[in-house]
N, CA, C and O of each residue as an XYZ file, in Angstrom:
776
protein
N     -60.629   -121.522     78.806
C     -60.879   -120.407     79.968
C     -62.334   -121.036     80.287
O     -62.867   -121.769     79.455
N     -62.919   -120.749     81.435
C     -63.686   -120.751     82.570
C     -63.968   -118.869     82.506
O     -63.286   -117.845     82.528
N     -65.810   -119.373     82.394
C     -66.358   -118.756     82.148
C     -65.747   -117.327     83.913
O     -65.773   -116.104     84.053
N     -65.494   -118.012     84.427
C     -65.177   -117.011     86.039
C     -63.681   -116.323     85.765
O     -63.413   -115.133     85.926
N     -62.668   -117.497     85.256
C     -61.224   -116.535     85.456
C     -61.697   -115.444     83.546
O     -60.951   -114.514     83.240
N     -62.494   -115.684     82.928
C     -62.261   -114.586     81.544
C     -63.780   -113.267     82.364
O     -63.992   -112.093     82.057
N     -64.435   -114.058     83.295
C     -64.880   -112.769     83.348
C     -64.364   -111.544     84.586
O     -64.757   -110.381     84.673
N     -63.300   -112.312     85.518
C     -62.353   -112.044     86.228
C     -61.637   -110.966     85.696
O     -61.602   -109.825     86.157
N     -60.741   -111.635     84.122
C     -59.958   -110.758     83.836
C     -60.272   -109.357     83.100
O     -59.897   -108.192     83.235
N     -61.142   -110.054     82.263
C     -62.271   -108.752     81.745
C     -62.399   -107.171     83.160
O     -62.207   -105.968     82.980
N     -62.837   -108.021     84.592
C     -62.957   -106.911     85.642
C     -61.701   -105.645     84.906
O     -61.632   -104.532     84.384
N     -60.390   -107.519     85.614
C     -58.821   -106.740     85.940
C     -58.860   -105.144     84.873
O     -58.983   -103.938     85.083
N     -58.697   -105.930     83.848
C     -58.943   -104.974     82.552
C     -59.624   -104.229     81.997
O     -59.326   -103.883     80.854
N     -60.666   -103.782     82.577
C     -61.506   -102.184     82.842
C     -61.630   -101.873     83.690
O     -62.436   -100.946     83.613
N     -61.227   -102.082     85.027
C     -60.506   -101.715     86.263
C     -58.661   -100.576     86.083
O     -58.458    -99.394     86.363
N     -57.748   -101.600     85.544
C     -56.421   -100.414     84.955
C     -57.063   -100.114     83.725
O     -56.529    -99.071     83.346
N     -57.919   -100.460     82.895
C     -58.773    -98.965     82.134
C     -58.826    -97.948     83.033
O     -57.824    -97.247     83.179
N     -59.833    -97.734     83.677
C     -60.225    -96.996     84.213
C     -59.222    -96.155     85.326
O     -59.159    -94.927     85.369
N     -58.537    -96.983     86.119
C     -57.391    -95.888     86.416
C     -55.891    -95.435     85.359
O     -55.030    -94.628     85.709
N     -55.899    -95.760     84.798
C     -55.488    -95.263     83.494
C     -55.882    -93.978     83.224
O     -55.183    -92.969     83.313
N     -57.081    -94.059     82.875
C     -57.486    -92.927     82.733
C     -58.181    -91.363     83.450
O     -58.587    -90.306     82.965
N     -57.976    -92.175     85.472
C     -57.890    -91.385     86.189
C     -56.976    -90.663     86.194
O     -57.128    -89.447     86.304
N     -55.055    -91.602     86.000
C     -54.131    -90.840     86.119
C     -54.516    -89.531     85.377
O     -54.505    -88.368     85.782
N     -54.848    -90.039     84.212
C     -54.750    -89.026     82.854
C     -55.450    -87.538     82.933
O     -55.475    -86.785     81.960
N     -55.970    -87.237     84.113
C     -56.995    -86.196     83.871
C     -55.948    -85.492     84.520
O     -55.140    -85.930     85.339
N     -56.129    -83.661     83.779
C     -55.688    -82.790     84.243
C     -55.978    -82.515     85.797
O     -57.072    -82.841     86.257
N     -54.807    -81.796     86.771
C     -55.695    -81.619     87.616
C     -55.110    -79.827     87.935
O     -54.217    -79.119     87.472
N     -56.404    -79.630     89.179
C     -57.198    -77.618     88.876
C     -55.686    -77.378     89.957
O     -54.617    -77.980     90.059
N     -56.341    -76.096     90.679
C     -55.545    -75.465     90.652
C     -55.598    -76.127     92.922
O     -54.887    -75.838     93.884
N     -56.700    -76.941     92.761
C     -56.437    -76.852     94.243
C     -55.998    -78.756     94.537
O     -55.999    -79.539     95.486
N     -55.726    -78.773     93.317
C     -54.914    -80.094     93.791
C     -55.803    -81.260     93.431
O     -55.422    -82.382     93.095
N     -57.303    -80.740     93.576
C     -58.106    -82.005     92.231
C     -58.006    -82.051     91.171
O     -57.413    -81.337     90.362
N     -58.667    -83.026     91.073
C     -59.300    -83.102     89.112
C     -59.660    -82.174     88.942
O     -60.215    -81.434     89.755
N     -59.339    -81.908     87.399
C     -60.377    -80.689     86.841
C     -61.427    -81.364     86.157
O     -61.582    -82.349     85.435
N     -62.497    -79.867     86.994
C     -63.837    -80.377     87.231
C     -64.562    -80.867     87.927
O     -65.612    -81.497     87.793
N     -63.776    -80.460     88.966
C     -64.251    -81.567     90.434
C     -64.387    -79.857     91.448
O     -64.323    -78.669     91.135
N     -64.578    -80.550     92.610
C     -64.942    -79.746     93.704
C     -63.431    -79.937     94.969
O     -62.267    -80.213     95.261
N     -64.249    -79.669     95.148
C     -62.621    -79.514     96.362
C     -62.486    -81.060     96.885
O     -61.450    -81.639     96.557
N     -63.262    -81.641     97.520
C     -63.564    -83.339     97.927
C     -62.780    -83.926     96.906
O     -61.714    -84.501     97.123
N     -63.418    -83.751     95.546
C     -63.040    -84.238     94.633
C     -64.326    -84.592     94.014
O     -64.374    -85.459     93.141
N     -65.295    -84.009     94.392
C     -66.515    -84.585     93.969
C     -66.832    -83.174     92.207
O     -66.608    -81.970     92.091
N     -67.453    -84.306     91.159
C     -67.543    -83.132     90.169
C     -69.030    -82.112     90.226
O     -70.172    -82.212     90.676
N     -68.246    -81.153     89.509
C     -69.335    -79.672     90.244
C     -70.104    -79.592     88.978
O     -69.605    -79.710     87.859
N     -71.234    -79.403     89.213
C     -72.532    -79.668     88.204
C     -71.901    -78.514     87.450
O     -70.829    -77.913     87.524
N     -73.006    -78.439     86.685
C     -72.590    -77.574     85.448
C     -72.728    -75.731     85.687
O     -71.903    -74.919     85.268
N     -73.905    -75.424     86.412
C     -73.857    -74.269     87.096
C     -72.370    -74.076     88.098
O     -71.553    -73.155     88.105
N     -72.418    -75.146     88.777
C     -70.612    -74.503     89.742
C     -69.492    -74.366     88.894
O     -68.560    -73.684     89.320
N     -69.404    -74.877     87.782
C     -68.431    -74.998     86.224
C     -68.775    -73.505     85.356
O     -67.966    -72.872     84.677
N     -69.783    -73.268     85.530
C     -70.063    -71.818     84.765
C     -69.398    -70.759     86.332
O     -68.249    -70.316     86.325
N     -70.031    -70.605     87.111
C     -69.782    -70.070     88.907
C     -68.041    -70.374     88.341
O     -67.265    -69.467     88.041
N     -67.806    -71.435     88.312
C     -66.017    -70.698     88.635
C     -64.897    -70.349     87.593
O     -63.749    -69.917     87.698
N     -65.809    -70.763     86.407
C     -65.162    -70.183     84.835
C     -65.501    -68.452     85.052
O     -64.605    -67.836     84.475
N     -66.519    -67.479     85.705
C     -67.094    -66.941     85.571
C     -65.802    -65.840     86.690
O     -65.210    -64.774     86.522
N     -65.871    -66.737     87.644
C     -64.604    -66.244     88.789
C     -63.523    -65.966     87.996
O     -63.219    -64.819     87.667
N     -62.959    -66.894     87.687
C     -61.524    -66.705     87.256
C     -61.419    -65.564     86.059
O     -60.471    -64.788     85.942
N     -62.739    -65.620     85.073
C     -62.988    -64.247     84.433
C     -62.537    -63.357     85.044
O     -61.373    -62.959     85.074
N     -63.352    -63.017     85.525
C     -63.773    -61.855     86.817
C     -62.176    -61.531     87.449
O     -61.787    -60.367     87.344
N     -61.246    -62.559     88.108
C     -60.044    -62.303     88.205
C     -58.690    -61.832     87.547
O     -57.813    -61.106     88.016
N     -58.786    -62.524     86.194
C     -57.818    -61.927     85.169
C     -58.521    -60.405     84.600
O     -57.678    -59.710     84.031
N     -59.855    -59.814     84.662
C     -60.489    -58.743     83.998
C     -60.129    -57.942     85.018
O     -59.077    -57.405     84.672
N     -60.463    -57.551     86.161
C     -59.956    -57.014     87.854
C     -58.153    -57.088     87.221
O     -57.774    -56.239     86.413
N     -57.778    -57.525     87.419
C     -56.042    -57.696     87.208
C     -55.510    -56.928     85.832
O     -54.654    -56.048     85.735
N     -56.066    -57.369     85.122
C     -55.637    -56.113     83.844
C     -56.271    -55.065     83.430
O     -56.072    -54.542     82.334
N     -57.131    -54.652     84.323
C     -58.117    -53.314     84.258
C     -57.213    -52.334     84.870
O     -57.053    -51.184     84.462
N     -56.366    -53.126     86.346
C     -56.006    -52.210     87.208
C     -54.711    -52.392     86.763
O     -54.116    -52.409     87.841
N     -53.890    -52.535     85.931
C     -52.462    -53.330     85.335
C     -52.564    -51.362     84.103
O     -51.951    -50.295     84.063
N     -53.724    -52.020     83.392
C     -53.929    -50.666     82.615
C     -53.800    -49.571     83.729
O     -52.706    -49.207     84.162
N     -54.670    -49.212     84.040
C     -54.971    -48.121     85.503
C     -53.795    -47.410     85.942
O     -53.469    -46.236     85.766
N     -53.023    -48.691     86.766
C     -51.792    -48.445     86.826
C     -50.322    -47.861     85.769
O     -49.122    -47.722     86.007
N     -51.182    -47.642     84.563
C     -49.491    -48.223     83.361
C     -50.042    -46.908     82.816
O     -49.093    -46.383     82.234
N     -50.936    -46.254     82.739
C     -51.635    -44.839     82.611
C     -51.430    -43.855     83.376
O     -51.160    -42.700     83.047
N     -51.588    -44.407     84.691
C     -50.945    -43.358     85.611
C     -49.175    -42.916     85.309
O     -48.586    -41.857     85.527
N     -48.803    -43.912     84.866
C     -47.487    -43.657     84.960
C     -46.904    -42.922     84.023
O     -45.875    -42.317     84.326
N     -47.279    -42.851     83.089
C     -47.421    -42.083     82.136
C     -47.348    -41.249     81.740
O     -46.496    -40.763     80.997
N     -49.008    -40.567     82.507
C     -49.497    -39.258     82.624
C     -48.167    -38.655     83.925
O     -47.614    -37.566     83.776
N     -47.838    -39.624     85.170
C     -47.100    -39.226     85.575
C     -45.047    -38.423     84.666
O     -44.250    -37.566     85.049
N     -45.081    -39.062     83.839
C     -43.902    -39.112     83.000
C     -44.431    -37.538     82.538
O     -44.084    -36.539     83.168
N     -45.346    -37.485     81.311
C     -45.978    -36.799     80.824
C     -45.624    -35.514     81.743
O     -44.677    -34.812     81.390
N     -46.354    -35.183     82.913
C     -46.279    -34.414     83.400
C     -45.163    -33.693     84.165
O     -45.241    -32.635     84.789
N     -43.554    -34.921     83.884
C     -43.099    -34.690     84.706
C     -41.681    -33.737     83.471
O     -40.696    -33.162     83.935
N     -41.911    -33.807     82.378
C     -41.585    -33.162     81.777
C     -41.308    -31.331     81.687
O     -42.009    -30.520     81.082
N     -40.374    -31.129     82.297
C     -39.091    -29.997     81.967
C     -38.327    -29.571     81.660
O     -37.425    -29.963     80.919
N     -38.622    -27.992     82.521
C     -36.825    -27.512     81.347
C     -37.206    -26.536     80.002
O     -38.248    -26.034     79.581
N     -35.589    -26.545     79.500
C     -36.282    -25.219     78.038
C     -36.903    -26.310     77.291
O     -36.266    -27.245     77.776
N     -37.864    -26.955     76.279
C     -38.121    -27.714     75.515
C     -37.199    -27.633     74.409
O     -36.803    -26.572     73.927
N     -36.722    -29.300     73.847
C     -36.412    -29.640     73.171
C     -36.949    -30.706     72.468
O     -37.953    -31.356     72.760
N     -36.081    -30.861     71.360
C     -36.838    -31.408     70.121
C     -37.262    -33.229     71.433
O     -38.324    -33.685     71.857
N     -35.851    -33.665     71.595
C     -36.614    -34.719     72.766
C     -37.550    -34.684     73.460
O     -38.251    -35.672     73.677
N     -37.791    -33.323     74.040
C     -38.710    -33.196     74.685
C     -40.075    -33.569     74.459
O     -41.035    -33.764     75.204
N     -39.871    -33.617     73.099
C     -41.257    -32.958     72.099
C     -42.000    -34.412     71.556
O     -43.122    -34.804     71.239
N     -40.408    -35.009     71.684
C     -40.692    -36.403     70.749
C     -40.587    -37.587     72.050
O     -40.549    -38.757     71.669
N     -40.538    -37.337     73.559
C     -40.678    -37.635     74.099
C     -42.375    -37.412     74.464
O     -43.161    -38.354     74.566
N     -42.567    -36.663     74.552
C     -44.450    -36.316     75.135
C     -44.930    -36.679     74.181
O     -46.134    -36.896     74.319
N     -44.430    -36.914     72.935
C     -46.000    -37.331     72.103
C     -45.799    -38.745     72.185
O     -46.608    -39.405     71.533
N     -44.800    -39.471     72.912
C     -44.647    -41.093     72.762
C     -45.792    -41.238     74.279
O     -46.751    -42.009     74.260
N     -45.534    -40.560     75.218
C     -45.826    -40.770     76.613
C     -47.272    -40.584     76.513
O     -48.003    -41.194     77.294
N     -47.849    -39.645     75.451
C     -49.093    -39.292     75.358
C     -49.542    -39.869     74.496
O     -50.711    -39.497     74.593
N     -49.512    -40.669     73.504
C     -49.625    -41.799     72.962
C     -49.634    -42.997     73.863
O     -50.575    -43.790     73.891
N     -48.593    -43.098     74.572
C     -48.549    -44.482     75.383
C     -49.971    -44.030     76.925
O     -50.754    -44.976     77.008
N     -50.264    -43.051     77.809
C     -51.166    -42.696     78.171
C     -52.879    -42.769     77.435
O     -53.845    -42.871     78.191
N     -53.026    -42.715     76.220
C     -54.129    -42.936     75.826
C     -54.701    -44.440     75.083
O     -55.774    -44.923     74.718
N     -53.813    -44.670     75.109
C     -53.623    -46.833     74.574
C     -54.102    -47.245     75.757
O     -55.074    -48.000     75.760
N     -53.451    -46.783     77.093
C     -53.532    -47.312     78.786
C     -54.753    -47.357     79.452
O     -55.106    -48.117     80.353
N     -55.629    -46.044     78.656
C     -56.436    -45.329     78.733
C     -57.360    -46.342     77.959
O     -58.179    -46.811     78.750
N     -57.499    -46.800     76.791
C     -58.227    -47.350     75.968
C     -58.314    -48.252     76.790
O     -59.250    -48.160     77.584
N     -57.408    -49.412     76.901
C     -57.436    -50.706     77.405
C     -58.002    -50.987     78.613
O     -58.527    -51.925     79.212
N     -57.637    -49.559     78.795
C     -58.433    -49.965     80.523
C     -59.971    -50.072     80.561
O     -60.680    -50.993     80.967
N     -60.371    -48.585     79.899
C     -61.420    -49.037     79.506
C     -62.351    -49.882     78.955
O     -63.568    -49.796     79.116
N     -61.613    -50.911     78.137
C     -62.271    -51.852     77.436
C     -62.212    -52.984     78.167
O     -62.923    -53.891     77.735
N     -61.407    -53.282     79.421
C     -61.679    -53.934     80.430
C     -62.594    -54.544     81.379
O     -62.973    -55.610     81.865
N     -62.800    -52.773     81.377
C     -63.719    -52.690     82.404
C     -65.738    -52.187     82.116
O     -66.770    -51.800     82.664
N     -65.062    -52.625     80.760
C     -66.605    -53.205     79.800
C     -66.748    -54.250     79.376
O     -67.782    -54.254     78.708
N     -66.080    -55.585     79.384
C     -65.402    -56.843     79.094
C     -66.665    -57.226     80.769
O     -67.684    -57.911     80.863
N     -65.665    -56.131     82.096
C     -66.114    -57.120     83.476
C     -67.217    -56.616     83.671
O     -68.027    -57.342     84.247
N     -67.707    -55.088     83.244
C     -69.990    -54.562     83.513
C     -70.310    -56.161     82.301
O     -71.110    -56.974     82.764
N     -69.930    -56.370     81.428
C     -70.648    -57.354     80.843
C     -71.306    -58.829     81.868
O     -72.312    -59.532     81.957
N     -69.910    -58.654     82.505
C     -69.749    -59.958     83.305
C     -70.382    -59.902     84.331
O     -71.259    -60.724     84.594
N     -70.033    -58.839     85.172
C     -71.359    -58.353     86.059
C     -72.508    -57.940     85.908
O     -73.101    -57.317     86.790
N     -73.049    -58.243     84.667
C     -74.864    -57.996     84.866
C     -75.544    -59.046     85.697
O     -76.379    -58.882     86.586
N     -74.722    -60.800     84.963
C     -75.721    -61.061     85.191
C     -74.984    -62.203     86.541
O     -75.526    -62.995     87.312
N     -73.816    -61.881     86.374
C     -72.925    -62.973     88.074
C     -73.033    -61.744     89.012
O     -73.266    -62.242     90.113
N     -72.997    -60.718     89.115
C     -72.725    -59.898     90.758
C     -73.151    -58.202     89.520
O     -72.622    -57.303     88.865
N     -74.707    -58.891     90.019
C     -75.463    -56.448     89.916
C     -75.011    -55.724     91.264
O     -75.415    -54.561     91.285
N     -74.436    -56.015     92.159
C     -74.139    -55.269     93.158
C     -72.471    -54.806     92.619
O     -71.902    -53.833     93.112
N     -71.840    -55.672     91.552
C     -70.660    -54.476     91.158
C     -70.836    -53.814     90.331
O     -69.878    -53.221     89.835
N     -72.453    -53.593     89.716
C     -72.412    -52.780     87.981
C     -72.013    -51.666     88.732
O     -70.839    -51.297     88.770
N     -73.055    -51.029     89.415
C     -72.673    -49.219     90.071
C     -70.959    -48.897     89.955
O     -70.530    -48.354     88.937
N     -69.857    -49.352     91.293
C     -69.203    -49.600     90.775
C     -68.203    -49.357     89.409
O     -67.689    -48.362     88.899
N     -68.209    -50.368     89.197
C     -68.296    -50.672     87.471
C     -68.314    -49.126     86.670
O     -67.275    -48.537     86.374
N     -69.689    -48.598     86.384
C     -69.815    -47.723     85.959
C     -69.788    -46.275     86.261
O     -70.390    -45.319     85.772
N     -68.810    -46.405     87.322
C     -68.391    -45.380     87.774
C     -67.173    -45.434     87.778
O     -66.799    -44.262     87.827
N     -66.220    -46.162     87.752
C     -65.027    -46.806     87.360
C     -64.733    -46.347     85.808
O     -64.030    -45.399     85.456
N     -65.457    -47.269     84.971
C     -65.364    -46.717     84.006
C     -66.122    -45.483     83.098
O     -65.746    -45.351     81.933
N     -67.035    -44.707     83.548
C     -66.743    -43.496     83.493
C     -66.084    -42.529     83.588
O     -66.206    -41.506     82.914
N     -65.004    -42.821     84.768
C     -64.410    -41.725     84.669
C     -62.981    -42.553     84.340
O     -62.136    -42.455     85.230
N     -62.735    -43.093     83.551
C     -61.547    -43.518     82.950
C     -62.274    -42.641     81.296
O     -61.443    -42.261     80.471
N     -63.157    -42.511     81.124
C     -64.032    -42.540     79.938
C     -63.425    -40.594     79.933
O     -62.577    -39.987     79.279
N     -63.997    -40.362     80.570
C     -63.721    -38.474     80.808
C     -62.467    -38.478     80.562
O     -62.086    -38.342     79.400
N     -61.238    -38.691     81.992
C     -60.383    -38.700     81.597
C     -59.883    -38.792     80.223
O     -59.246    -37.789     79.901
N     -60.034    -40.225     78.776
C     -59.813    -39.561     77.472
C     -60.470    -38.873     76.869
O     -60.132    -38.880     75.686
N     -61.556    -38.032     77.149
C     -61.751    -37.207     76.477
C     -61.230    -35.721     76.586
O     -61.329    -34.834     75.738
N     -60.541    -35.655     78.075
C     -59.814    -34.536     78.798
C     -58.954    -34.584     77.576
O     -58.858    -33.913     76.548
N     -58.139    -36.036     78.278
C     -56.540    -36.380     77.612
C     -56.873    -36.099     76.005
O     -56.424    -34.956     75.910
N     -57.328    -36.397     74.824
C     -57.744    -35.786     73.613
C     -58.376    -34.510     73.435
O     -58.933    -34.090     72.420
N     -58.269    -34.110     74.219
C     -58.787    -32.173     74.419
C     -57.059    -31.695     74.499
O     -56.927    -30.974     73.511
N     -55.858    -31.765     75.138
C     -55.055    -31.801     75.347
C     -54.024    -31.346     73.789
O     -54.550    -31.365     72.677
N     -52.941    -31.067     73.939
C     -51.638    -31.439     72.830
C     -50.882    -31.045     73.913
O     -50.669    -30.148     74.729
N     -50.449    -32.619     73.363
C     -49.069    -32.464     73.933
C     -48.033    -31.193     74.237
O     -47.443    -30.468     73.436
N     -48.033    -31.197     75.979
C     -47.257    -30.077     76.116
C     -45.681    -29.761     75.921
O     -44.797    -30.551     76.255
N     -45.504    -28.770     75.462
C     -44.207    -28.308     74.738
C     -43.353    -28.139     76.241
O     -42.299    -28.771     76.316
N     -43.699    -27.451     77.235
C     -42.638    -26.986     78.517
C     -42.163    -26.088     78.032
O     -40.936    -25.982     78.020
N     -43.077    -25.028     77.403
C     -42.851    -23.569     77.063
C     -42.601    -22.600     77.877
O     -41.734    -21.756     77.649
N     -43.127    -22.612     78.623
C     -43.555    -21.500     80.600
C     -44.724    -21.154     80.176
O     -45.504    -21.287     81.119
N     -45.347    -20.717     79.098
C     -46.787    -19.964     78.268
C     -48.025    -20.787     79.522
O     -47.850    -21.776     80.233
N     -49.070    -20.011     79.397
C     -50.015    -19.950     80.693
C     -51.090    -21.534     79.994
O     -51.878    -22.201     80.665
N     -50.672    -21.777     78.214
C     -51.432    -22.504     77.606
C     -50.508    -23.910     78.042
O     -50.700    -24.842     77.262
N     -49.853    -24.106     78.801
C     -48.908    -25.463     78.744
C     -48.451    -25.671     80.552
O     -47.415    -26.186     80.972
N     -49.355    -25.211     81.202
C     -49.736    -24.640     82.506
C     -50.754    -24.828     83.316
O     -50.895    -25.080     84.513
N     -51.930    -24.523     81.736
C     -53.124    -25.359     82.107
C     -52.941    -27.025     81.708
O     -53.294    -27.943     82.449
N     -52.466    -27.147     80.701
C     -52.055    -29.040     80.546
C     -51.426    -29.718     81.100
O     -51.377    -30.948     81.109
N     -50.517    -28.487     81.964
C     -50.189    -29.691     83.488
C     -51.482    -29.757     84.308
O     -51.673    -30.723     85.047
N     -52.000    -29.184     84.248
C     -52.541    -28.513     85.597
C     -54.212    -30.165     84.996
O     -54.660    -31.024     85.756
N     -54.566    -29.960     83.638
C     -55.417    -30.872     83.924
C     -54.822    -32.642     83.717
O     -55.558    -33.586     84.006
N     -53.727    -32.788     83.302
C     -53.506    -33.998     83.566
C     -52.904    -34.363     84.870
O     -53.002    -35.535     85.233
N     -52.128    -33.267     85.817
C     -52.575    -33.704     87.296
C     -54.491    -34.106     88.035
O     -54.741    -34.752     89.053
N     -55.492    -33.453     87.081
C     -56.704    -34.057     87.001
C     -57.256    -35.379     87.076
O     -58.003    -35.970     87.856
N     -56.695    -35.632     86.098
C     -56.572    -36.808     85.310
C     -56.158    -37.912     86.034
O     -56.825    -38.904     86.328
N     -54.318    -37.514     86.456
C     -53.661    -39.013     87.468
C     -54.844    -38.871     88.559
O     -55.600    -39.821     88.762
N     -54.947    -37.910     89.103
C     -56.152    -38.474     90.588
C     -57.309    -38.738     90.708
O     -57.874    -39.124     91.731
N     -57.960    -38.467     89.204
C     -59.414    -39.420     88.473
C     -59.175    -40.702     88.961
O     -59.703    -41.230     89.940
N     -57.874    -41.419     87.787
C     -57.443    -42.529     88.105
C     -57.102    -43.004     89.594
O     -56.935    -44.212     89.763
N     -57.020    -42.386     90.372
C     -56.998    -42.883     91.205
C     -58.745    -43.347     91.876
O     -58.883    -44.511     92.252
N     -59.817    -42.498     91.963
C     -60.792    -43.156     92.252
C     -61.503    -44.071     90.951
O     -62.731    -43.987     90.957
N     -60.944    -44.903     89.875
C     -61.499    -45.111     89.052
C     -60.940    -46.490     89.243
O     -61.483    -47.530     88.872
N     -59.242    -46.325     90.164
C     -59.319    -47.575     90.746
C     -59.723    -48.213     91.973
O     -59.620    -49.424     92.173
N     -60.292    -47.179     92.981
C     -60.997    -47.241     94.258
C     -62.682    -47.787     94.310
O     -63.187    -48.405     95.247
N     -63.498    -47.291     92.792
C     -64.451    -47.932     92.500
C     -63.861    -49.523     91.884
O     -64.231    -50.395     92.670
N     -63.378    -49.876     91.176
C     -62.762    -50.670     90.082
C     -62.475    -52.281     91.552
O     -62.977    -53.402     91.476
N     -61.267    -51.591     93.006
C     -61.462    -52.266     94.107
C     -62.926    -53.201     94.387
O     -63.162    -54.404     94.273
N     -63.970    -51.730     94.908
C     -64.913    -52.222     95.307
C     -65.788    -53.131     94.545
O     -66.362    -54.029     95.160
N     -65.973    -52.983     93.127
C     -66.387    -53.619     92.491
C     -65.009    -55.157     92.566
O     -65.631    -56.165     92.230
N     -64.491    -55.287     92.674
C     -63.671    -57.070     93.276
C     -63.980    -56.927     94.362
O     -63.989    -58.140     94.574
N     -64.298    -56.459     95.436
C     -65.342    -56.775     96.303
C     -66.242    -57.069     96.507
O     -66.664    -57.717     97.464
N     -67.029    -56.418     95.154
C     -68.537    -57.465     95.234
C     -68.557    -58.981     94.363
O     -69.229    -60.003     94.222
N     -67.544    -58.439     93.994
C     -67.765    -60.018     93.313
C     -66.835    -61.024     93.866
O     -66.520    -62.027     93.227
N     -66.403    -60.766     95.024
C     -65.215    -61.951     96.106
C     -63.977    -61.972     95.107
O     -63.432    -63.075     95.105
N     -63.438    -61.115     94.325
C     -62.232    -60.768     93.997
C     -60.846    -60.361     94.843
O     -60.697    -59.292     95.437
N     -60.129    -61.152     94.789
C     -58.838    -60.742     94.992
C     -58.120    -59.627     94.199
O     -57.853    -59.862     93.021
N     -57.743    -58.291     94.800
C     -57.394    -57.736     93.734
C     -55.635    -57.442     93.591
O     -54.969    -56.639     92.937
N     -55.251    -58.715     94.716
C     -53.404    -58.853     94.349
C     -53.238    -59.654     93.686
O     -53.763    -60.751     93.496
N     -51.890    -58.729     92.979
C     -51.876    -60.167     91.894
C     -51.083    -60.699     92.395
O     -50.283    -60.489     93.307
N     -51.586    -62.231     91.058
C     -50.552    -63.894     91.500
C     -49.289    -63.480     90.963
O     -49.442    -62.987     89.845
N     -47.871    -63.503     91.421
C     -47.101    -63.477     91.619
C     -46.408    -64.722     91.310
O     -46.714    -65.856     91.677
N     -45.148    -64.240     90.373
C     -44.421    -66.192     89.880
C     -43.490    -66.437     91.328
O     -42.863    -67.484     91.489
């Protein structure tokens, strides 16, 4: 075999191996290969970190919004317990109360994660996130201070219902602050659906 033939065969094998590696690269959401920009050019390490932070922010905003909405639904259920007290109402009230507390705790955790992410990447989102988290923390303490309403029709029960209504409305303002922070981070608050 001549030297020219050997070099041509080696070049052919090298190009085939390079083509096979290119075909095995994972595809990004935009159709380009993962780790590349829109034009197929490789991302710098700084751009990769920024893209990862943006993806994480989107996930955190989505999850925090879901937990806030879930807490509101449980509070609405708790507020809506009506009629003569019964064992079922009491058990249902305890379950709704516990689930509302859990949803608020989860929302607080997500907002704390977002605050940490915004600390370095989006300083303009810090204040809205602080206000949103402060509202959730106050809602948690207000809810903890209540006993589960048994709907006896007494004044204490009505006062509890009033507090639940206030907590419910305060979560709307927390959601508004989360949306403001998302805008500051350039994150779309609309959930991705299948």
